[in-house]
C-alpha positions, 0 to 999 in steps of 0.5 A, spaced: 796 244 501 790 248 500 791 254 495 788 261 497 791 263 489 788 257 484 793 256 478 787 259 474 786 265 478 794 267 477 794 265 469 788 270 469 792 275 473 799 275 470 799 271 463 797 278 459 804 280 462 808 275 461 805 275 453 808 282 454 815 280 456 815 274 451 814 280 446 819 284 448 825 279 449 822 278 441 823 285 439 828 287 443 824 294 444 823 299 450 818 295 455 818 294 462 811 293 467 815 297 472 816 304 473 822 308 475 819 314 477 818 314 485 811 318 483 808 312 480 808 308 487 804 312 491 797 309 488 794 302 488 796 300 494 803 301 493 808 303 499 809 311 497 816 314 500 814 315 506 811 309 508 817 305 505 822 309 509 817 307 515 816 299 513 824 299 513 825 302 520 820 298 523 825 292 520 830 295 524 832 290 530 827 285 528 827 278 526 825 276 519 821 270 521 821 265 515 818 258 518 824 254 515 826 247 517 832 246 520 833 253 524 838 252 529 839 259 531 839 267 529 844 271 526 845 278 525 851 283 525 849 288 518 851 295 518 849 300 513 855 303 510 852 309 511 853 308 518 846 305 521 846 299 525 841 294 522 840 289 528 836 285 524 836 278 525 835 271 520 834 264 521 840 259 521 839 253 517 841 246 519 843 244 512 842 237 513 834 238 515 834 244 510 836 241 503 831 235 504 826 239 506 826 243 500 827 237 495 820 234 498 816 240 494 820 239 487 815 234 484 809 237 485 812 244 483 815 240 476 808 237 475 805 244 475 807 246 468 811 251 465 806 256 465 803 256 472 810 256 474 811 262 470 805 266 473 807 264 480 813 267 479 810 273 476 806 274 483 812 274 486 814 279 483 809 283 483 808 283 491 816 285 491 814 291 486 808 293 491 814 294 496 819 297 492 820 303 496 821 298 502 826 295 497 829 301 496 831 302 503 834 295 504 838 296 498 840 302 499 843 300 507 846 294 505 850 296 498 851 303 500 848 305 493 845 312 494 837 313 495 835 314 487 839 309 484 837 303 490 830 305 487 831 304 481 837 298 480 834 295 486 827 295 485 824 296 477 831 295 474 832 288 478 825 286 478 825 287 470 831 282 470 828 277 474 821 277 470 826 277 463 829 270 466 822 268 467 820 269 460 826 266 457 825 260 462 817 259 460 820 260 452 825 254 453 821 249 456 815 250 451 820 249 445 818 241 445 811 239 446 807 237 452 805 230 447 806 227 440 803 222 437 809 219 433 807 214 426 812 211 422 810 207 416 812 200 415 810 198 407 805 192 407 806 191 415 802 196 420 805 202 421 809 203 428 805 208 433 807 210 439 804 216 443 810 221 446 810 225 453 815 230 454 817 233 460 821 238 463 824 236 469 829 240 474 836 239 475 835 239 483 836 245 488 839 252 485 844 256 490 844 263 489 850 267 492 848 274 493 853 280 492 854 286 496 853 292 491 846 289 487 844 284 491 837 284 487 839 286 481 844 281 480 840 276 485 834 275 481 836 273 474 838 266 477 833 265 482 827 266 477 830 262 472 832 256 477 825 257 480 821 257 473 824 252 471 822 247 477 827 248 481 828 249 488 832 255 490 836 256 496 839 264 497 845 265 500 846 272 501 852 276 502 853 277 509 854 284 509 847 285 504 842 280 507 836 284 508 834 285 500 834 278 499 831 275 506 825 280 504 825 277 497 825 269 500 819 271 505 815 274 499 816 268 495 815 263 501 808 266 502 806 266 494 808 259 494 804 257 500 798 261 497 798 258 490 798 251 494 805 249 493 811 247 498 814 254 501 821 250 502 822 251 495 825 258 496 829 258 503 835 262 506 841 260 508 844 266 512 851 265 515 854 266 522 860 271 522 866 268 519 862 261 518 864 262 510 858 257 508 858 258 500 864 253 499 861 248 503 854 249 500 856 249 493 860 242 493 853 238 497 850 234 492 844 237 492 846 243 490 845 242 482 845 250 480 850 255 482 848 263 480 854 267 483 857 274 482 863 277 485 870 276 485 874 272 479 878 268 484 872 264 488 868 265 481 873 261 479 874 256 485 866 254 483 867 253 476 873 248 478 870 245 484 863 244 484 863 239 479 856 237 481 853 243 479 851 247 473 855 254 475 853 260 472 858 266 474 859 274 473 866 275 476 871 281 475 873 284 468 877 290 466 872 295 462 875 299 457 874 305 453 877 307 447 877 315 445 880 316 438 875 322 435 869 325 437 863 330 434 861 332 441 866 333 446 862 336 451 857 331 451 862 325 451 866 329 457 859 329 460 857 323 459 864 320 461 864 323 467 857 320 469 859 313 468 865 314 471 862 317 478 855 313 478 855 309 485 863 311 486 864 306 481 862 300 484 859 297 478 861 291 474 860 295 468 864 301 470 870 304 465 876 303 468 881 304 463 880 310 458 885 309 452 887 315 448 893 316 443 899 320 446 898 325 440 892 327 442 884 326 439 880 330 434 873 334 436 868 339 434 872 344 439 878 342 435 885 338 437 885 336 444 892 333 446 892 328 451 894 332 457 888 337 454 883 330 455 885 328 462 884 336 464 877 337 461 875 330 463 877 331 470 874 338 470 868 334 468 867 330 474 869 336 478 863 340 475 858 334 476 860 333 483 861 340 485 855 341 489 855 336 495 848 334 495 848 332 488 854 328 489 852 325 495 845 323 490 850 320 485 856 317 489 853 313 495 857 311 500 863 306 499 861 299 500 867 296 504 874 298 507 877 295 501 874 299 496 876 305 500 884 302 501 884 301 493 882 308 491 887 311 497 892 307 494 891 309 486 893 315 487 901 313 487 901 309 481 902 314 476 900 322 475 893 324 478 889 328 473 883 328 479 885 327 486 879 324 490 876 328 496 872 327 501 865 329 502 860 329 508 853 326 508 849 331 512 843 325 514 848 320 515 855 322 518 858 315 518 858 314 510 864 314 507 863 318 501 869 319 496 870 322 489 873 319 483 880 319 482 883 318 475 890 317 474 895 318 467 899 312 465 904 311 460 901 305 456 908 303 454 911 302 461 911 295 465 910 298 471 904 302 468 901 295 465 901 292 472 896 297 474 891 298 468 892 290 467 889 289 474 882 290 476 881 296 481 874 295 483 871 302 486 871 309 484 879 309 480 880 310 473 886 310 469 887 314 462 892 311 458 896 313 453 897 309 447 901 310 440 895 310 435 888 308 435 891 301 432 895 300 438 889 302 442 885 296 439 890 291 440 890 292 447 882 292 447 884 286 445 888 283 450 885 286 455 878 283 454 882 276 452 886 275 458 882 279 463 874 280 460 870 286 460 862 287 462 862 293 457 867 296 452 866 303 449 868 307 444 868 315 441 871 316 434 868 318 428 872 314 424 869 309 420 875 304 419 876 305 427 869 303 428 870 297 424 876 295 427 874 296 435 867 292 433 870 286 430 875 286 436 869 286 440 865 280 436 872 276 436 872 276 443 865 276 445 864 284 448 859 288 449 860 294 445 857 302 446 859 307 441 859 314 441 855 315 447 854 323 449 846 323 451 843 320 457 844 312 456 851 310 459 856 304 458 855 302 465 847 301 465 843 296 461 836 295 460 832 288 461 829 285 455 833 289 451 840 289 452 844 283 454 849 284 461 855 281 460 856 276 454 859 269 457 864 269 452 870 272 456 873 271 462 869 277 466 862 272 466 861 265 463 854 267 462 849 273 459 843 276 462 839 274 460 839 269 454 836 262 452 843 259 455 842 262 461 836 258 463 836 252 458 841 248 462 837 248 468 832 243 466 832 237 462 827 233 458 825 227 459 821 223 455 816 218 456 813 214 450 809 207 450 805 203 443 799 207 442 
């Protein structure tokens, strides 16, 4: 296959960026090559907001042509949570034809080496970045995120996570040298001498099982980690969020072909309504790596049944915040209100349980009772979302009927501190938009425990009365150990409480944020610096991103001969 993009050209173009990414993961300092401000996308040939919307509109009712082997039909059916019928069709694959075709290009991809694979991946990310505004619309209209969040999380932040995975993959592959001259002295006899060659070899085909809420942010780490380590990658999107990942596959195939590699190294597996191909794919012998984000039930099934594959899961947890004391009561309330409201709580990192001593807390505004904390937090959320335009920009839309049902049922679980209300989106009248509900629970009662010890995904939070800070800390430990947590937060002015909470999070392997009162929120993480999940508690068996996330996607094979 003739290359339009040579490895030399790609290395010259992207090696400086790769080096910056390597430095960023070493220092954990802030760095991003992908601007998170829309104004940055009106230059250098990038799509501005209007052009991005026009490009998205042009996709509606169209076919996403991928020229994949084994296409035996077309599938569609996506409807935006904003009420827009997308009408986009995708190729449906005969797996018995597609999977062998994907394996055919792996030898040349393996032999290209870690650096070439890395810069090809960075070229894919650059092409995606150039279409960020178009991708933002695709993410918005499949996930229900409001536009600004879809732009940031689905665009630059997702691209950052993809690049982070490429950087980690490169580090792990070059840890072992390509060759070595080995000489062992034998006293009076001639020394033993061997020439050794060390080759990172891929496991096989990686399967990315996409999620509905963050198709690119959660999809890119596994996709690029597997591709950068020499594997082919089959992308199976969530049936309600196909478009962003289909566009990603289309871009990847174009770049691979231009770089002289088999485009079938990346392919799409769209499914017919009700087909449910994830289980079939996950247990195929060709699938050797699986990346999954979604429910605990299916994540557990994958870990138990996809025995031929290395399985990386991000499942569900019960995220907890301990509120013991604060020296910035107003800042704490404001920070928590935003965390509970962002994207209608439809984030795996959104706090669910807020543990507050039943005798109240100390603050810079004097002591506050449990009921006062509840009322003040409700007031803060109400104030944040009081203007409907602002509320729509923060909340987005409810992603599916199950979330709406959980939200409506939550009001019957305890005393309602803040009732959810319906908001109309004038631009998208078909959108289901709801403000969060906050329910007060007594942590000592068994019926309350059944509620707060279960994940209630969506805009539902429980304010749980506990006997003391020590009681809160032990409940936190139990929650992480039994249910898992993607995030933990705590507010305290006590060094002893801070130490106790920190020790629990270290022992139970949960990521902790302390006393956030400004513009950083417990449910947000920055690529190249923050770890998303830890891989050490039931919420996820992997972290985005660390060496463990990439190192077992390949093995090193040694070829040795006498010198």
